[in-house]
mmCIF file of the C-alpha atoms, coordinates in Angstrom:
data_MODEL
# 
_entry.id   MODEL 
# 
loop_
_atom_site.group_PDB 
_atom_site.id 
_atom_site.type_symbol 
_atom_site.label_atom_id 
_atom_site.label_alt_id 
_atom_site.label_comp_id 
_atom_site.label_asym_id 
_atom_site.label_entity_id 
_atom_site.label_seq_id 
_atom_site.pdbx_PDB_ins_code 
_atom_site.Cartn_x 
_atom_site.Cartn_y 
_atom_site.Cartn_z 
_atom_site.occupancy 
_atom_site.B_iso_or_equiv 
_atom_site.pdbx_formal_charge 
_atom_site.auth_seq_id 
_atom_site.auth_comp_id 
_atom_site.auth_asym_id 
_atom_site.auth_atom_id 
_atom_site.pdbx_PDB_model_num 
ATOM 1   C CA . UNK A 1 1   ? -81.712 -7.539  65.595 1.00 0.00 ? 1   UNK A CA 1 
ATOM 2   C CA . UNK A 1 2   ? -79.158 -10.336 66.196 1.00 0.00 ? 2   UNK A CA 1 
ATOM 3   C CA . UNK A 1 3   ? -79.551 -11.452 62.598 1.00 0.00 ? 3   UNK A CA 1 
ATOM 4   C CA . UNK A 1 4   ? -78.010 -8.182  61.398 1.00 0.00 ? 4   UNK A CA 1 
ATOM 5   C CA . UNK A 1 5   ? -74.959 -8.310  63.675 1.00 0.00 ? 5   UNK A CA 1 
ATOM 6   C CA . UNK A 1 6   ? -73.028 -10.918 61.613 1.00 0.00 ? 6   UNK A CA 1 
ATOM 7   C CA . UNK A 1 7   ? -73.839 -8.985  58.445 1.00 0.00 ? 7   UNK A CA 1 
ATOM 8   C CA . UNK A 1 8   ? -72.578 -5.749  60.031 1.00 0.00 ? 8   UNK A CA 1 
ATOM 9   C CA . UNK A 1 9   ? -69.349 -7.423  61.165 1.00 0.00 ? 9   UNK A CA 1 
ATOM 10  C CA . UNK A 1 10  ? -68.850 -8.876  57.701 1.00 0.00 ? 10  UNK A CA 1 
ATOM 11  C CA . UNK A 1 11  ? -69.459 -5.489  56.094 1.00 0.00 ? 11  UNK A CA 1 
ATOM 12  C CA . UNK A 1 12  ? -66.910 -3.873  58.420 1.00 0.00 ? 12  UNK A CA 1 
ATOM 13  C CA . UNK A 1 13  ? -64.343 -6.579  57.650 1.00 0.00 ? 13  UNK A CA 1 
ATOM 14  C CA . UNK A 1 14  ? -64.889 -6.165  53.919 1.00 0.00 ? 14  UNK A CA 1 
ATOM 15  C CA . UNK A 1 15  ? -64.486 -2.390  54.223 1.00 0.00 ? 15  UNK A CA 1 
ATOM 16  C CA . UNK A 1 16  ? -61.224 -2.838  56.130 1.00 0.00 ? 16  UNK A CA 1 
ATOM 17  C CA . UNK A 1 17  ? -59.893 -5.232  53.496 1.00 0.00 ? 17  UNK A CA 1 
ATOM 18  C CA . UNK A 1 18  ? -60.864 -2.873  50.683 1.00 0.00 ? 18  UNK A CA 1 
ATOM 19  C CA . UNK A 1 19  ? -58.686 -0.190  52.286 1.00 0.00 ? 19  UNK A CA 1 
ATOM 20  C CA . UNK A 1 20  ? -55.655 -2.429  51.657 1.00 0.00 ? 20  UNK A CA 1 
ATOM 21  C CA . UNK A 1 21  ? -56.319 -2.709  47.918 1.00 0.00 ? 21  UNK A CA 1 
ATOM 22  C CA . UNK A 1 22  ? -54.286 -0.561  45.519 1.00 0.00 ? 22  UNK A CA 1 
ATOM 23  C CA . UNK A 1 23  ? -56.060 2.526   44.282 1.00 0.00 ? 23  UNK A CA 1 
ATOM 24  C CA . UNK A 1 24  ? -56.204 4.156   40.923 1.00 0.00 ? 24  UNK A CA 1 
ATOM 25  C CA . UNK A 1 25  ? -57.649 3.309   37.580 1.00 0.00 ? 25  UNK A CA 1 
ATOM 26  C CA . UNK A 1 26  ? -54.988 0.849   36.515 1.00 0.00 ? 26  UNK A CA 1 
ATOM 27  C CA . UNK A 1 27  ? -52.411 0.702   33.784 1.00 0.00 ? 27  UNK A CA 1 
ATOM 28  C CA . UNK A 1 28  ? -54.376 -1.522  31.432 1.00 0.00 ? 28  UNK A CA 1 
ATOM 29  C CA . UNK A 1 29  ? -55.125 -5.259  31.594 1.00 0.00 ? 29  UNK A CA 1 
ATOM 30  C CA . UNK A 1 30  ? -56.696 -4.661  35.033 1.00 0.00 ? 30  UNK A CA 1 
ATOM 31  C CA . UNK A 1 31  ? -53.405 -3.943  36.838 1.00 0.00 ? 31  UNK A CA 1 
ATOM 32  C CA . UNK A 1 32  ? -54.226 -1.344  39.514 1.00 0.00 ? 32  UNK A CA 1 
ATOM 33  C CA . UNK A 1 33  ? -51.826 1.435   40.316 1.00 0.00 ? 33  UNK A CA 1 
ATOM 34  C CA . UNK A 1 34  ? -50.717 1.705   43.914 1.00 0.00 ? 34  UNK A CA 1 
ATOM 35  C CA . UNK A 1 35  ? -48.427 0.146   46.467 1.00 0.00 ? 35  UNK A CA 1 
ATOM 36  C CA . UNK A 1 36  ? -47.502 -3.506  46.764 1.00 0.00 ? 36  UNK A CA 1 
ATOM 37  C CA . UNK A 1 37  ? -45.251 -5.605  48.978 1.00 0.00 ? 37  UNK A CA 1 
ATOM 38  C CA . UNK A 1 38  ? -43.144 -8.496  47.663 1.00 0.00 ? 38  UNK A CA 1 
ATOM 39  C CA . UNK A 1 39  ? -44.184 -11.825 49.184 1.00 0.00 ? 39  UNK A CA 1 
ATOM 40  C CA . UNK A 1 40  ? -42.437 -14.235 46.828 1.00 0.00 ? 40  UNK A CA 1 
ATOM 41  C CA . UNK A 1 41  ? -39.531 -14.419 44.445 1.00 0.00 ? 41  UNK A CA 1 
ATOM 42  C CA . UNK A 1 42  ? -39.539 -17.523 42.293 1.00 0.00 ? 42  UNK A CA 1 
ATOM 43  C CA . UNK A 1 43  ? -40.617 -20.386 44.534 1.00 0.00 ? 43  UNK A CA 1 
ATOM 44  C CA . UNK A 1 44  ? -39.205 -18.685 47.661 1.00 0.00 ? 44  UNK A CA 1 
ATOM 45  C CA . UNK A 1 45  ? -41.196 -16.593 50.133 1.00 0.00 ? 45  UNK A CA 1 
ATOM 46  C CA . UNK A 1 46  ? -40.043 -13.189 51.349 1.00 0.00 ? 46  UNK A CA 1 
ATOM 47  C CA . UNK A 1 47  ? -41.002 -13.381 55.031 1.00 0.00 ? 47  UNK A CA 1 
ATOM 48  C CA . UNK A 1 48  ? -39.688 -9.943  56.054 1.00 0.00 ? 48  UNK A CA 1 
ATOM 49  C CA . UNK A 1 49  ? -41.940 -8.080  53.615 1.00 0.00 ? 49  UNK A CA 1 
ATOM 50  C CA . UNK A 1 50  ? -39.125 -5.541  53.177 1.00 0.00 ? 50  UNK A CA 1 
ATOM 51  C CA . UNK A 1 51  ? -39.419 -4.956  49.422 1.00 0.00 ? 51  UNK A CA 1 
ATOM 52  C CA . UNK A 1 52  ? -42.030 -2.520  48.156 1.00 0.00 ? 52  UNK A CA 1 
ATOM 53  C CA . UNK A 1 53  ? -43.238 -1.608  44.669 1.00 0.00 ? 53  UNK A CA 1 
ATOM 54  C CA . UNK A 1 54  ? -45.352 1.333   43.582 1.00 0.00 ? 54  UNK A CA 1 
ATOM 55  C CA . UNK A 1 55  ? -46.977 1.382   40.154 1.00 0.00 ? 55  UNK A CA 1 
ATOM 56  C CA . UNK A 1 56  ? -47.757 4.913   38.941 1.00 0.00 ? 56  UNK A CA 1 
ATOM 57  C CA . UNK A 1 57  ? -50.570 5.879   36.570 1.00 0.00 ? 57  UNK A CA 1 
ATOM 58  C CA . UNK A 1 58  ? -48.071 6.171   33.691 1.00 0.00 ? 58  UNK A CA 1 
ATOM 59  C CA . UNK A 1 59  ? -46.904 2.593   34.351 1.00 0.00 ? 59  UNK A CA 1 
ATOM 60  C CA . UNK A 1 60  ? -43.546 3.581   35.831 1.00 0.00 ? 60  UNK A CA 1 
ATOM 61  C CA . UNK A 1 61  ? -42.378 1.738   38.913 1.00 0.00 ? 61  UNK A CA 1 
ATOM 62  C CA . UNK A 1 62  ? -40.543 2.778   42.063 1.00 0.00 ? 62  UNK A CA 1 
ATOM 63  C CA . UNK A 1 63  ? -40.011 1.354   45.491 1.00 0.00 ? 63  UNK A CA 1 
ATOM 64  C CA . UNK A 1 64  ? -37.761 0.304   48.304 1.00 0.00 ? 64  UNK A CA 1 
ATOM 65  C CA . UNK A 1 65  ? -35.639 -2.836  48.274 1.00 0.00 ? 65  UNK A CA 1 
ATOM 66  C CA . UNK A 1 66  ? -33.821 -4.095  51.394 1.00 0.00 ? 66  UNK A CA 1 
ATOM 67  C CA . UNK A 1 67  ? -31.024 -1.505  50.995 1.00 0.00 ? 67  UNK A CA 1 
ATOM 68  C CA . UNK A 1 68  ? -31.893 0.936   48.207 1.00 0.00 ? 68  UNK A CA 1 
ATOM 69  C CA . UNK A 1 69  ? -34.761 2.872   46.741 1.00 0.00 ? 69  UNK A CA 1 
ATOM 70  C CA . UNK A 1 70  ? -35.276 2.312   43.027 1.00 0.00 ? 70  UNK A CA 1 
ATOM 71  C CA . UNK A 1 71  ? -37.194 3.608   40.019 1.00 0.00 ? 71  UNK A CA 1 
ATOM 72  C CA . UNK A 1 72  ? -37.664 2.762   36.345 1.00 0.00 ? 72  UNK A CA 1 
ATOM 73  C CA . UNK A 1 73  ? -39.908 3.574   33.445 1.00 0.00 ? 73  UNK A CA 1 
ATOM 74  C CA . UNK A 1 74  ? -42.087 0.749   32.170 1.00 0.00 ? 74  UNK A CA 1 
ATOM 75  C CA . UNK A 1 75  ? -42.600 0.692   28.420 1.00 0.00 ? 75  UNK A CA 1 
ATOM 76  C CA . UNK A 1 76  ? -44.811 -2.316  27.612 1.00 0.00 ? 76  UNK A CA 1 
ATOM 77  C CA . UNK A 1 77  ? -48.585 -2.348  27.606 1.00 0.00 ? 77  UNK A CA 1 
ATOM 78  C CA . UNK A 1 78  ? -49.892 -4.870  30.169 1.00 0.00 ? 78  UNK A CA 1 
ATOM 79  C CA . UNK A 1 79  ? -49.968 -7.849  30.143 1.00 0.00 ? 79  UNK A CA 1 
ATOM 80  C CA . UNK A 1 80  ? -46.465 -7.137  28.809 1.00 0.00 ? 80  UNK A CA 1 
ATOM 81  C CA . UNK A 1 81  ? -43.840 -5.678  31.123 1.00 0.00 ? 81  UNK A CA 1 
ATOM 82  C CA . UNK A 1 82  ? -40.467 -4.181  30.214 1.00 0.00 ? 82  UNK A CA 1 
ATOM 83  C CA . UNK A 1 83  ? -38.578 -1.686  32.348 1.00 0.00 ? 83  UNK A CA 1 
ATOM 84  C CA . UNK A 1 84  ? -36.121 0.906   31.150 1.00 0.00 ? 84  UNK A CA 1 
ATOM 85  C CA . UNK A 1 85  ? -32.934 1.646   33.045 1.00 0.00 ? 85  UNK A CA 1 
ATOM 86  C CA . UNK A 1 86  ? -33.311 0.761   36.726 1.00 0.00 ? 86  UNK A CA 1 
ATOM 87  C CA . UNK A 1 87  ? -31.885 3.547   38.883 1.00 0.00 ? 87  UNK A CA 1 
ATOM 88  C CA . UNK A 1 88  ? -31.076 2.949   42.557 1.00 0.00 ? 88  UNK A CA 1 
ATOM 89  C CA . UNK A 1 89  ? -29.987 5.132   45.444 1.00 0.00 ? 89  UNK A CA 1 
ATOM 90  C CA . UNK A 1 90  ? -26.593 3.375   45.524 1.00 0.00 ? 90  UNK A CA 1 
ATOM 91  C CA . UNK A 1 91  ? -26.471 2.530   49.221 1.00 0.00 ? 91  UNK A CA 1 
ATOM 92  C CA . UNK A 1 92  ? -24.105 -0.203  50.342 1.00 0.00 ? 92  UNK A CA 1 
ATOM 93  C CA . UNK A 1 93  ? -25.564 -3.591  51.055 1.00 0.00 ? 93  UNK A CA 1 
ATOM 94  C CA . UNK A 1 94  ? -24.229 -6.927  52.307 1.00 0.00 ? 94  UNK A CA 1 
ATOM 95  C CA . UNK A 1 95  ? -25.229 -10.397 53.398 1.00 0.00 ? 95  UNK A CA 1 
ATOM 96  C CA . UNK A 1 96  ? -28.744 -11.751 52.921 1.00 0.00 ? 96  UNK A CA 1 
ATOM 97  C CA . UNK A 1 97  ? -30.116 -8.285  52.222 1.00 0.00 ? 97  UNK A CA 1 
ATOM 98  C CA . UNK A 1 98  ? -27.698 -7.855  49.298 1.00 0.00 ? 98  UNK A CA 1 
ATOM 99  C CA . UNK A 1 99  ? -28.525 -11.301 47.925 1.00 0.00 ? 99  UNK A CA 1 
ATOM 100 C CA . UNK A 1 100 ? -32.275 -10.599 48.031 1.00 0.00 ? 100 UNK A CA 1 
ATOM 101 C CA . UNK A 1 101 ? -31.865 -7.141  46.508 1.00 0.00 ? 101 UNK A CA 1 
ATOM 102 C CA . UNK A 1 102 ? -29.632 -8.381  43.667 1.00 0.00 ? 102 UNK A CA 1 
ATOM 103 C CA . UNK A 1 103 ? -32.001 -11.250 42.901 1.00 0.00 ? 103 UNK A CA 1 
ATOM 104 C CA . UNK A 1 104 ? -34.977 -8.870  42.959 1.00 0.00 ? 104 UNK A CA 1 
ATOM 105 C CA . UNK A 1 105 ? -33.372 -6.301  40.660 1.00 0.00 ? 105 UNK A CA 1 
ATOM 106 C CA . UNK A 1 106 ? -32.249 -9.052  38.246 1.00 0.00 ? 106 UNK A CA 1 
ATOM 107 C CA . UNK A 1 107 ? -35.813 -10.420 38.114 1.00 0.00 ? 107 UNK A CA 1 
ATOM 108 C CA . UNK A 1 108 ? -37.239 -6.941  37.405 1.00 0.00 ? 108 UNK A CA 1 
ATOM 109 C CA . UNK A 1 109 ? -34.714 -6.343  34.607 1.00 0.00 ? 109 UNK A CA 1 
ATOM 110 C CA . UNK A 1 110 ? -35.593 -9.679  32.939 1.00 0.00 ? 110 UNK A CA 1 
ATOM 111 C CA . UNK A 1 111 ? -39.367 -9.492  33.469 1.00 0.00 ? 111 UNK A CA 1 
ATOM 112 C CA . UNK A 1 112 ? -41.664 -9.659  30.460 1.00 0.00 ? 112 UNK A CA 1 
ATOM 113 C CA . UNK A 1 113 ? -45.211 -9.829  31.871 1.00 0.00 ? 113 UNK A CA 1 
ATOM 114 C CA . UNK A 1 114 ? -47.529 -8.507  34.573 1.00 0.00 ? 114 UNK A CA 1 
ATOM 115 C CA . UNK A 1 115 ? -50.904 -9.736  35.844 1.00 0.00 ? 115 UNK A CA 1 
ATOM 116 C CA . UNK A 1 116 ? -53.267 -8.883  38.693 1.00 0.00 ? 116 UNK A CA 1 
ATOM 117 C CA . UNK A 1 117 ? -55.763 -11.528 39.730 1.00 0.00 ? 117 UNK A CA 1 
ATOM 118 C CA . UNK A 1 118 ? -57.541 -12.136 43.009 1.00 0.00 ? 118 UNK A CA 1 
ATOM 119 C CA . UNK A 1 119 ? -55.591 -9.438  44.840 1.00 0.00 ? 119 UNK A CA 1 
ATOM 120 C CA . UNK A 1 120 ? -52.229 -10.867 43.760 1.00 0.00 ? 120 UNK A CA 1 
ATOM 121 C CA . UNK A 1 121 ? -49.848 -9.003  41.465 1.00 0.00 ? 121 UNK A CA 1 
ATOM 122 C CA . UNK A 1 122 ? -47.371 -11.119 39.507 1.00 0.00 ? 122 UNK A CA 1 
ATOM 123 C CA . UNK A 1 123 ? -44.469 -9.866  37.439 1.00 0.00 ? 123 UNK A CA 1 
ATOM 124 C CA . UNK A 1 124 ? -43.346 -12.749 35.267 1.00 0.00 ? 124 UNK A CA 1 
ATOM 125 C CA . UNK A 1 125 ? -40.154 -13.679 33.475 1.00 0.00 ? 125 UNK A CA 1 
ATOM 126 C CA . UNK A 1 126 ? -37.384 -16.215 34.084 1.00 0.00 ? 126 UNK A CA 1 
ATOM 127 C CA . UNK A 1 127 ? -37.942 -15.528 37.808 1.00 0.00 ? 127 UNK A CA 1 
ATOM 128 C CA . UNK A 1 128 ? -41.443 -14.452 38.788 1.00 0.00 ? 128 UNK A CA 1 
ATOM 129 C CA . UNK A 1 129 ? -42.217 -11.911 41.504 1.00 0.00 ? 129 UNK A CA 1 
ATOM 130 C CA . UNK A 1 130 ? -45.380 -12.167 43.612 1.00 0.00 ? 130 UNK A CA 1 
ATOM 131 C CA . UNK A 1 131 ? -46.834 -9.159  45.444 1.00 0.00 ? 131 UNK A CA 1 
ATOM 132 C CA . UNK A 1 132 ? -49.783 -8.388  47.687 1.00 0.00 ? 132 UNK A CA 1 
ATOM 133 C CA . UNK A 1 133 ? -51.336 -4.962  48.089 1.00 0.00 ? 133 UNK A CA 1 
ATOM 134 C CA . UNK A 1 134 ? -49.792 -2.987  50.922 1.00 0.00 ? 134 UNK A CA 1 
ATOM 135 C CA . UNK A 1 135 ? -46.674 -1.331  52.216 1.00 0.00 ? 135 UNK A CA 1 
ATOM 136 C CA . UNK A 1 136 ? -43.231 -2.773  52.806 1.00 0.00 ? 136 UNK A CA 1 
ATOM 137 C CA . UNK A 1 137 ? -41.750 -2.887  56.290 1.00 0.00 ? 137 UNK A CA 1 
ATOM 138 C CA . UNK A 1 138 ? -38.701 -0.790  57.070 1.00 0.00 ? 138 UNK A CA 1 
# 
């Protein structure tokens, strides 16, 4: 019976990890719909995990940046990526939060590609954005 205990623990761990994966059928090119959290912008990490992205079944995006919520249509077929007008909630923002948010929105506006490989979502362009499945922190 002891031989099955490690297998059971591994199966439970795998089930728990699968719950973190985005759901949905994807938007093409194996990019799953669902919620993601920004972990990197360019070569910099985002340690607070306070920027979220949701990809809808129609390819549109929405989410929460450090200060504002945002949304945009997405018109390219993956692996391409091109957003329409980025709308935000218009909340005031200052300091490091404003710098991160401005850099993030600029990167989204200039992005031209999207990939999902090994549980990592990347939106590419002059500045690439790296996401993991999950929810942003408030």
